[in-house]
C-alpha positions as CSV (number, residue, x, y, z in Angstrom):
1,X,122.9,92.3,101.0
2,X,123.5,89.1,99.0
3,X,121.6,88.3,95.8
4,X,118.2,86.6,96.0
5,X,115.8,85.6,93.4
6,X,114.9,88.0,90.6
7,X,112.0,90.2,91.7
8,X,109.9,88.7,88.9
9,X,111.3,85.2,88.9
10,X,108.7,82.4,89.1
11,X,109.1,81.8,92.8
12,X,108.5,85.5,93.5
13,X,105.2,85.8,91.7
14,X,102.2,87.2,93.5
15,X,100.3,84.0,93.0
16,X,101.9,82.3,96.0
17,X,101.6,84.3,99.2
18,X,105.0,85.5,100.4
19,X,105.8,86.4,104.0
20,X,104.7,89.9,104.7
21,X,103.0,90.5,101.4
22,X,99.6,90.9,102.8
23,X,98.8,93.4,105.5
24,X,96.7,92.4,108.5
25,X,93.2,93.9,108.4
26,X,92.0,97.4,107.8
27,X,92.5,97.6,104.0
28,X,89.9,99.5,102.1
29,X,89.5,97.0,99.2
30,X,89.0,97.9,95.6
31,X,87.7,95.5,92.9
32,X,89.2,96.0,89.5
33,X,87.3,95.2,86.2
34,X,89.1,95.1,82.9
35,X,86.9,95.2,79.9
36,X,88.5,94.8,76.5
37,X,91.8,93.8,74.9
38,X,93.7,97.1,75.1
39,X,92.5,97.3,78.7
40,X,94.1,93.8,79.1
41,X,97.4,95.3,77.9
42,X,97.3,98.2,80.3
43,X,96.1,95.8,83.1
44,X,98.9,93.3,82.4
45,X,101.5,96.0,82.9
46,X,99.6,97.4,85.9
47,X,99.5,94.0,87.6
48,X,103.1,93.3,86.8
49,X,104.1,96.6,88.4
50,X,102.0,95.8,91.5
51,X,103.6,92.3,91.7
52,X,107.1,93.8,91.4
53,X,106.3,96.2,94.2
54,X,105.7,93.3,96.5
55,X,109.3,92.3,96.3
56,X,112.5,93.9,97.4
57,X,113.5,97.3,96.1
58,X,116.3,97.7,93.6
59,X,119.0,98.0,96.2
60,X,117.6,95.2,98.3
61,X,116.3,97.5,101.1
62,X,112.8,97.3,102.5
63,X,110.0,99.1,100.6
64,X,108.8,102.4,102.3
65,X,105.5,100.6,102.9
66,X,103.4,103.6,101.8
67,X,101.1,101.6,99.5
68,X,98.8,98.8,100.8
69,X,98.8,95.8,98.4
70,X,95.7,94.4,100.2
71,X,93.6,97.1,98.5
72,X,94.1,95.4,95.2
73,X,95.0,91.8,96.1
74,X,93.2,89.1,98.0
75,X,94.4,86.1,100.0
76,X,93.1,82.6,99.2
77,X,93.8,78.9,99.4
78,X,93.8,76.2,96.8
79,X,92.1,72.8,97.4
80,X,95.5,71.5,98.2
81,X,95.9,74.0,101.0
82,X,98.4,76.3,99.3
83,X,98.0,80.0,100.3
84,X,97.6,82.4,97.4
85,X,97.7,86.1,96.9
86,X,96.0,87.1,93.6
87,X,94.4,90.3,92.1
88,X,90.9,91.1,93.1
89,X,90.0,91.2,89.4
90,X,87.2,90.5,86.9
91,X,88.5,90.5,83.3
92,X,86.4,90.2,80.1
93,X,87.8,89.7,76.7
94,X,86.9,87.9,73.4
95,X,87.4,84.4,72.1
96,X,91.0,83.9,71.0
97,X,92.3,86.7,73.1
98,X,94.1,84.6,75.8
99,X,96.5,82.8,73.6
100,X,98.0,80.0,75.7
101,X,96.6,81.3,79.0
102,X,93.8,79.1,80.4
103,X,90.5,80.8,81.2
104,X,90.7,79.4,84.8
105,X,94.3,80.6,85.1
106,X,97.3,78.5,86.0
107,X,97.6,78.7,89.8
108,X,94.6,76.7,90.9
109,X,95.2,73.4,89.2
110,X,92.3,71.7,91.0
111,X,89.7,72.4,88.3
112,X,89.5,69.3,86.2
113,X,86.3,68.5,84.3
114,X,84.6,65.3,85.5
115,X,85.1,62.9,82.7
116,X,82.8,60.2,84.1
117,X,79.8,59.6,81.9
118,X,76.8,57.3,82.2
119,X,76.3,56.7,78.5
120,X,77.5,53.2,77.5
121,X,77.4,53.7,73.7
122,X,80.0,54.9,71.4
123,X,81.6,58.3,72.3
124,X,83.2,60.8,70.0
125,X,85.5,63.5,71.7
126,X,85.8,66.9,70.0
127,X,88.8,68.8,71.4
128,X,89.6,72.4,70.4
129,X,93.2,73.0,69.6
130,X,95.1,74.8,72.3
131,X,96.8,78.0,71.4
132,X,100.6,77.5,71.2
133,X,102.8,79.5,73.5
134,X,104.7,82.3,71.7
135,X,108.1,80.7,71.2
136,X,109.9,84.0,70.7
137,X,108.8,85.2,74.2
138,X,110.3,82.5,76.3
139,X,113.3,84.5,77.3
140,X,111.1,87.4,78.1
141,X,109.2,85.3,80.6
142,X,112.2,83.5,82.0
143,X,114.0,84.6,85.2
144,X,117.0,85.7,83.2
145,X,118.9,88.5,84.9
146,X,122.2,90.1,85.7
147,X,124.1,89.8,89.0
148,X,125.7,93.2,89.2
149,X,128.9,94.1,91.0
150,X,127.0,95.5,94.0
151,X,125.4,92.1,94.5
152,X,121.9,93.0,93.3
153,X,119.9,90.9,90.8
154,X,118.6,93.0,87.9
155,X,116.4,91.7,85.1
156,X,117.6,92.0,81.5
157,X,115.7,94.4,79.1
158,X,113.8,92.9,76.2
159,X,115.8,92.8,73.1
160,X,115.0,95.3,70.4
161,X,112.6,93.8,67.8
162,X,111.0,91.3,70.2
163,X,108.5,93.8,71.4
164,X,106.9,93.6,67.9
165,X,105.9,90.0,68.3
166,X,103.9,90.5,71.4
167,X,100.4,89.6,70.1
168,X,98.2,89.6,73.2
169,X,98.4,90.8,76.8
170,X,98.7,87.3,78.2
171,X,102.1,87.0,76.4
172,X,103.7,89.2,79.1
173,X,101.4,88.9,82.1
174,X,103.5,87.6,85.0
175,X,100.8,87.5,87.7
176,X,98.7,84.4,88.5
177,X,95.0,85.0,88.3
178,X,92.1,83.5,90.3
179,X,89.8,81.1,88.4
180,X,87.0,83.6,88.8
181,X,88.9,86.4,87.2
182,X,88.7,85.7,83.4
183,X,85.4,85.7,81.6
184,X,85.6,85.1,77.8
185,X,82.8,86.4,75.6
186,X,82.6,83.4,73.2
187,X,80.1,84.9,70.7
188,X,82.7,87.4,69.4
189,X,86.2,86.8,68.0
190,X,89.3,88.7,68.9
191,X,90.9,88.0,65.5
192,X,89.5,87.8,62.0
193,X,87.3,89.9,59.8
194,X,83.9,88.6,61.0
195,X,82.3,88.1,64.4
196,X,83.9,91.2,65.9
197,X,82.6,93.3,68.8
198,X,82.7,96.6,66.9
199,X,79.8,98.7,68.1
200,X,78.5,100.2,71.3
201,X,75.1,98.6,70.9
202,X,76.6,95.1,70.5
203,X,78.5,95.6,73.8
204,X,75.3,96.7,75.6
205,X,73.5,93.6,74.2
206,X,76.2,91.3,75.7
207,X,75.2,92.1,79.2
208,X,71.5,91.9,78.3
209,X,72.0,88.2,77.7
210,X,71.3,86.2,80.9
211,X,74.4,84.0,80.3
212,X,76.9,86.8,80.5
213,X,74.9,89.0,83.0
214,X,74.6,86.2,85.5
215,X,78.2,85.2,85.1
216,X,79.3,88.8,85.8
217,X,76.9,89.1,88.8
218,X,78.2,85.8,90.3
219,X,81.8,87.0,90.0
220,X,80.9,90.3,91.6
221,X,79.2,88.7,94.5
222,X,82.1,86.3,95.0
223,X,84.6,89.1,95.3
224,X,82.4,91.7,97.1
225,X,81.1,89.3,99.8
226,X,84.6,88.5,101.0
227,X,85.6,92.2,101.4
228,X,85.4,93.7,104.9
229,X,85.7,97.4,103.9
230,X,85.0,97.7,100.1
231,X,85.6,101.3,99.0
232,X,84.6,100.8,95.4
233,X,85.4,99.7,91.9
234,X,87.9,100.8,89.3
235,X,86.9,100.0,85.7
236,X,89.5,99.8,82.9
237,X,87.4,99.9,79.7
238,X,88.2,100.1,76.0
239,X,86.3,103.1,74.6
240,X,87.1,102.6,70.9
241,X,85.1,99.4,70.2
242,X,82.0,97.5,71.5
243,X,83.5,97.2,74.9
244,X,82.4,100.8,75.5
245,X,78.9,99.3,75.6
246,X,80.0,96.5,77.9
247,X,81.5,99.1,80.2
248,X,78.4,101.2,80.2
249,X,76.2,98.3,81.2
250,X,78.7,97.2,83.8
251,X,78.9,100.7,85.4
252,X,75.0,100.7,85.4
253,X,75.0,97.4,87.2
254,X,77.4,98.6,89.8
255,X,75.4,101.7,90.5
256,X,72.2,99.7,90.9
257,X,73.7,96.9,93.0
258,X,76.3,98.8,95.0
259,X,75.1,102.4,95.3
260,X,77.3,104.5,97.7
261,X,80.5,102.8,96.6
262,X,83.0,104.7,94.5
263,X,83.1,103.8,90.8
264,X,86.1,105.3,88.9
265,X,86.3,104.5,85.2
266,X,89.4,104.7,83.1
267,X,88.3,104.9,79.4
268,X,91.2,103.5,77.4
269,X,92.1,104.2,73.7
270,X,95.0,102.8,71.8
271,X,97.3,105.0,69.7
272,X,96.3,107.4,67.0
273,X,93.7,106.6,64.3
274,X,94.8,104.9,61.1
275,X,93.6,107.2,58.3
276,X,93.4,104.3,55.9
277,X,90.5,102.7,57.8
278,X,87.5,105.1,57.6
279,X,84.9,102.8,59.0
280,X,87.0,101.8,62.0
281,X,87.6,105.5,62.7
282,X,83.9,106.4,62.5
283,X,83.1,103.5,64.8
284,X,85.8,104.6,67.2
285,X,84.4,108.2,67.3
286,X,80.8,106.9,67.9
287,X,81.9,104.3,70.5
288,X,84.0,106.8,72.3
289,X,81.2,109.4,72.5
290,X,78.5,106.9,73.6
291,X,80.9,105.3,76.1
292,X,82.0,108.6,77.6
293,X,78.4,109.9,78.1
294,X,77.0,106.6,79.4
295,X,79.9,105.9,81.7
296,X,79.7,109.5,83.1
297,X,76.1,108.8,84.0
298,X,76.9,105.7,86.0
299,X,80.4,106.4,87.4
300,X,81.7,108.6,90.2
301,X,84.5,109.8,87.9
302,X,85.6,109.1,84.3
303,X,89.0,109.7,82.9
304,X,90.0,109.0,79.3
305,X,93.5,107.6,78.9
306,X,95.3,107.7,75.5
307,X,98.6,108.7,73.9
308,X,96.7,110.0,70.9
309,X,96.5,113.7,70.1
310,X,92.7,114.0,70.3
311,X,89.4,112.0,70.7
312,X,88.0,112.9,67.3
313,X,88.8,112.3,63.7
314,X,91.2,115.1,63.0
315,X,94.7,113.6,62.7
316,X,97.1,114.7,65.4
317,X,100.5,113.2,66.3
318,X,100.8,111.1,69.4
319,X,102.0,112.9,72.5
320,X,105.7,113.4,73.2
321,X,107.7,112.7,76.4
322,X,111.1,114.5,76.6
323,X,112.8,111.7,78.5
324,X,111.0,108.7,77.0
325,X,111.2,107.0,73.6
326,X,108.3,104.8,72.5
327,X,106.6,103.5,69.4
328,X,103.0,104.7,69.3
329,X,102.0,101.9,66.9
330,X,102.8,99.2,69.6
331,X,100.1,98.5,72.2
332,X,102.9,97.0,74.3
333,X,104.6,100.4,74.6
334,X,101.5,102.6,74.8
335,X,99.9,100.5,77.5
336,X,103.0,100.4,79.6
337,X,103.1,104.2,79.8
338,X,99.4,104.5,80.6
339,X,99.8,101.8,83.3
340,X,102.6,103.8,84.8
341,X,100.4,106.9,85.0
342,X,97.6,104.9,86.4
343,X,99.8,103.3,89.0
344,X,100.7,106.9,90.1
345,X,97.4,108.8,90.0
346,X,95.5,105.9,91.8
347,X,98.0,106.0,94.8
348,X,95.7,108.2,97.0
349,X,93.1,105.5,97.5
350,X,95.8,102.8,98.0
351,X,97.7,104.4,100.8
352,X,98.4,102.6,104.1
353,X,97.8,105.8,106.1
354,X,95.9,109.1,105.3
355,X,94.2,107.2,102.5
356,X,91.7,109.2,100.3
357,X,88.8,106.9,99.5
358,X,87.7,106.6,95.9
359,X,84.4,108.4,96.6
360,X,86.1,111.3,98.3
361,X,88.6,111.7,95.4
362,X,85.7,111.7,93.0
363,X,83.9,114.3,95.1
364,X,87.0,116.5,95.1
365,X,87.3,116.5,91.3
366,X,83.7,116.2,90.0
367,X,81.8,119.0,91.6
368,X,79.1,120.8,89.5
369,X,78.6,118.0,87.1
370,X,82.3,117.8,86.1
371,X,82.6,114.0,86.2
372,X,85.1,113.8,83.4
373,X,88.7,114.6,84.3
374,X,92.0,114.5,82.4
375,X,95.3,112.9,83.3
376,X,98.8,114.4,82.8
377,X,102.2,113.1,83.8
378,X,105.9,113.7,83.7
379,X,107.4,110.2,83.0
380,X,110.1,110.0,84.4
381,X,110.3,112.9,86.7
382,X,113.7,114.5,85.7
383,X,115.5,114.4,89.1
384,X,119.3,114.6,88.6
385,X,121.7,113.1,91.1
386,X,122.8,115.7,93.6
387,X,119.8,117.9,92.9
388,X,117.0,118.6,95.4
389,X,113.3,118.6,94.7
390,X,113.1,122.4,94.9
391,X,116.0,122.6,92.3
392,X,114.1,120.4,89.8
393,X,110.7,122.1,90.3
394,X,112.3,125.5,89.7
395,X,113.8,124.3,86.5
396,X,110.4,123.0,85.4
397,X,108.6,126.3,86.0
398,X,109.7,127.9,82.8
399,X,108.5,125.0,80.7
400,X,105.2,123.1,80.1
401,X,106.5,119.8,81.5
402,X,103.2,118.0,81.7
403,X,102.4,115.5,78.9
404,X,98.6,115.1,78.4
405,X,97.3,111.6,78.6
406,X,93.6,112.0,77.9
407,X,93.7,112.9,74.1
408,X,92.3,116.3,75.1
409,X,95.2,118.5,74.0
410,X,97.5,120.6,76.0
411,X,95.9,122.0,79.1
412,X,98.4,125.0,79.2
413,X,96.4,128.2,79.4
414,X,93.2,126.6,80.4
415,X,91.5,127.1,83.8
416,X,92.1,124.4,86.4
417,X,89.1,123.8,88.7
418,X,90.5,121.1,90.9
419,X,93.4,118.7,90.9
420,X,94.8,115.6,92.6
421,X,98.6,115.4,92.2
422,X,101.1,112.6,93.2
423,X,104.9,112.9,93.0
424,X,106.5,109.5,93.8
425,X,110.0,108.0,93.9
426,X,111.7,111.0,95.7
427,X,114.2,110.0,98.5
428,X,113.6,111.9,101.7
429,X,117.1,113.4,101.5
430,X,116.1,115.2,98.3
431,X,112.8,116.6,99.6
432,X,114.3,120.0,100.7
433,X,117.1,122.3,99.7
434,X,120.6,121.0,100.4
435,X,122.3,124.3,99.8
436,X,125.0,125.3,102.3
437,X,124.0,127.8,105.0
438,X,124.5,131.4,103.9
439,X,124.0,130.5,100.2
440,X,121.5,132.8,98.5
441,X,118.2,130.9,98.0
442,X,117.1,130.6,94.3
443,X,113.4,130.5,95.1
444,X,110.7,130.4,97.8
445,X,110.7,126.6,97.4
446,X,114.2,126.5,98.8
447,X,112.9,127.9,102.1
448,X,110.3,125.1,102.7
449,X,110.9,122.9,105.7
450,X,109.4,119.7,104.2
451,X,108.9,118.0,100.8
452,X,105.2,118.2,101.3
453,X,105.4,122.0,101.8
454,X,107.6,122.3,98.7
455,X,105.1,120.4,96.5
456,X,102.1,122.4,97.9
457,X,103.8,125.7,97.3
458,X,104.8,124.7,93.8
459,X,101.2,123.7,93.0
460,X,99.8,126.9,94.5
461,X,102.2,128.9,92.3
462,X,101.2,127.0,89.2
463,X,97.4,127.0,89.9
464,X,96.6,129.8,92.3
465,X,93.3,129.5,94.3
466,X,92.6,126.0,93.0
467,X,91.6,123.2,95.3
468,X,94.5,120.8,95.2
469,X,95.2,117.4,96.9
470,X,98.8,116.4,96.8
471,X,100.9,113.4,97.9
472,X,104.6,113.0,98.0
473,X,105.8,109.4,98.2
474,X,109.2,107.8,98.4
475,X,107.9,104.7,96.7
476,X,109.0,104.7,93.0
477,X,107.1,103.2,90.1
478,X,108.5,99.7,89.2
479,X,109.5,99.3,85.5
480,X,111.6,96.2,85.5
481,X,111.1,93.7,82.5
482,X,108.9,92.6,81.0
483,X,108.2,96.4,81.0
484,X,109.6,97.8,77.7
485,X,113.0,99.5,77.5
486,X,111.8,103.1,77.0
487,X,114.2,105.1,79.2
488,X,117.5,105.7,77.4
489,X,118.8,108.5,79.6
490,X,118.2,107.1,83.0
491,X,120.1,105.1,85.7
492,X,118.6,101.9,86.8
493,X,116.8,103.8,89.6
494,X,115.3,106.3,87.0
495,X,117.6,109.2,87.7
496,X,118.2,111.5,84.8
497,X,121.8,111.1,83.4
498,X,123.6,112.6,80.5
499,X,125.6,109.4,80.0
500,X,123.7,106.4,81.4
501,X,125.7,103.2,81.9
502,X,125.1,100.5,79.4
503,X,124.0,97.8,81.7
504,X,120.7,96.2,82.9
505,X,117.3,97.7,82.3
506,X,115.9,100.5,84.4
507,X,114.2,99.0,87.4
508,X,112.2,101.9,88.9
509,X,111.5,105.6,88.1
510,X,110.1,108.7,89.8
511,X,106.8,109.9,88.3
512,X,104.8,113.1,88.6
513,X,101.1,112.4,87.8
514,X,97.9,114.5,88.0
515,X,94.2,114.2,87.6
516,X,92.6,117.6,86.7
517,X,89.2,119.0,86.1
518,X,89.9,121.9,83.7
519,X,88.3,124.1,81.0
520,X,90.2,122.2,78.3
521,X,87.4,119.7,78.4
522,X,84.9,122.4,77.2
523,X,86.5,122.5,73.8
524,X,87.3,118.7,73.7
525,X,83.7,117.6,74.4
526,X,82.2,120.3,72.3
527,X,84.4,119.4,69.3
528,X,83.4,115.7,69.8
529,X,79.7,116.7,69.6
530,X,80.3,118.8,66.5
531,X,82.1,116.0,64.7
532,X,79.2,113.7,65.5
533,X,76.7,116.3,64.4
534,X,78.3,116.4,60.9
535,X,78.1,112.6,60.4
536,X,75.7,111.3,57.8
537,X,74.4,108.4,59.8
538,X,72.8,106.8,56.7
539,X,76.3,105.8,55.7
540,X,76.8,104.0,59.0
541,X,73.6,102.1,59.2
542,X,75.5,99.0,60.4
543,X,76.4,100.9,63.6
544,X,72.8,101.9,64.2
545,X,71.6,98.3,63.4
546,X,73.7,97.0,66.3
547,X,71.2,98.5,68.7
548,X,71.3,102.3,68.6
549,X,68.2,104.3,67.6
550,X,68.1,107.8,66.0
551,X,66.6,109.1,69.3
552,X,69.7,107.7,71.1
553,X,71.9,109.7,68.8
554,X,70.0,113.0,69.4
555,X,70.1,112.4,73.1
556,X,73.9,111.7,73.0
557,X,74.5,115.0,71.2
558,X,72.5,117.0,73.8
559,X,74.3,115.2,76.7
560,X,77.7,116.0,75.2
561,X,76.8,119.7,74.7
562,X,75.5,119.8,78.3
563,X,78.6,118.1,79.6
564,X,80.9,120.5,77.7
565,X,79.0,123.5,79.2
566,X,80.1,122.3,82.7
567,X,83.7,123.1,81.8
568,X,83.3,126.7,80.6
569,X,85.8,129.0,82.2
570,X,84.4,130.7,85.2
571,X,84.8,130.8,89.0
572,X,86.6,127.9,90.5
573,X,85.3,126.0,93.6
574,X,87.7,127.7,96.0
575,X,86.4,131.2,94.9
């Protein structure tokens, strides 16, 4: 097939509706809420990946059509009659966080303030300086690419060093947003030493103010009322700062206003703590604990997401991926990896057929009060050219291939109570054994008649008598630029290679992702409570002054201990 526009070139953005992008009727819609700046980083990668998936695949063939984009996107029309396709999204961040991105977005250019005034006297105009565009990122956001020898357009990777100058998530967001998506909390600053949203109590107070509460309610009503089959809400919420309080009040509002809908919260934490900033680390600990407990009370399911070693103050190195190289100090890198995991584990409630609604997924994983789950992933899944899925899974059995993504330590050796697993990016030809007839079969997996049977048998062997939901998808995860260049040993389709070609960036990868309810949370939540119990709160009066009482602290500790008890090793649901 001949070369077309780059998949992420300006004319291919999701903002303008493309033929066949939206599916006719029947989608079970999800409204996404992003709360906080690191959530903005994860969200920017997430939406870039969704947008890339709307276009052609790497080889130009049609997408398998397994995931329904209408679950996340909405159709609309500008005042000039142009049809649009934008994320169903409400995003909250602080003053100064958008850089050159306008709060009303750039797609609907109809919003111009009415400059007509009745006053006939002297006028003085005060205009706030616009943030300049980051000049070093213009090539990143351009449609530069490479026309390869097979006639396929492939985007260039970002040059080494330029990832360091990405300051805010809007620097690399390539998706147009609706004017009702972005809500800026003007009373707090993104940068600087003062006016920061640092504490849980401050965040709760934001949504106690009529101005911000009414603005959030209006946006919720706008998006919800246009949905035909709303299945629920997914919240991406920073846990480490005051946005944990914003998230708690948001989840409470959703429970009050839209009871019966699924609410899945992804509690996001940037990389490991900086030991040189004790106050920030204590605030991070307190915000994380308050956020987890309150979000658990109002959500159907809560999953912390972080590449850090633990949730507490004890220093642990960031997690390691055998086939991926990243810089844990760069939010641009960490958020890309977490977005890739998120894009995989959320697939069950975004499927075109045999979709698992958010509420059902939460019920599967959160029985007996276990509303907190952990995420794990293999990024990328190490499928070698010429190998079958059974071959690769057999090779993984002797190792501990999963990388923990919830700052809860390695789950190896812990009891798994329930799990939802997604393996994506595997061609149908690789689903089952390709050994010649008469060849001795290396394992029981090689006798399976379908890829779904292979995956189910593998999970049964790994976690016997555990309730498992599994999905095997041909659709890979899209990682074309501006996704960072993290895969040094992969082909452009994400296949594991000893000597990868030195050419354009990796475009897509296979990913193995899982959400698990396991006994590892017993120790994680218990340790978190113990660290809080040892704090001398008199030294951190500023945190308490932001709206937290001593009684709130005592109740928090009890709630954490109770939550930890839910995950004691015992009898699983299936027993």
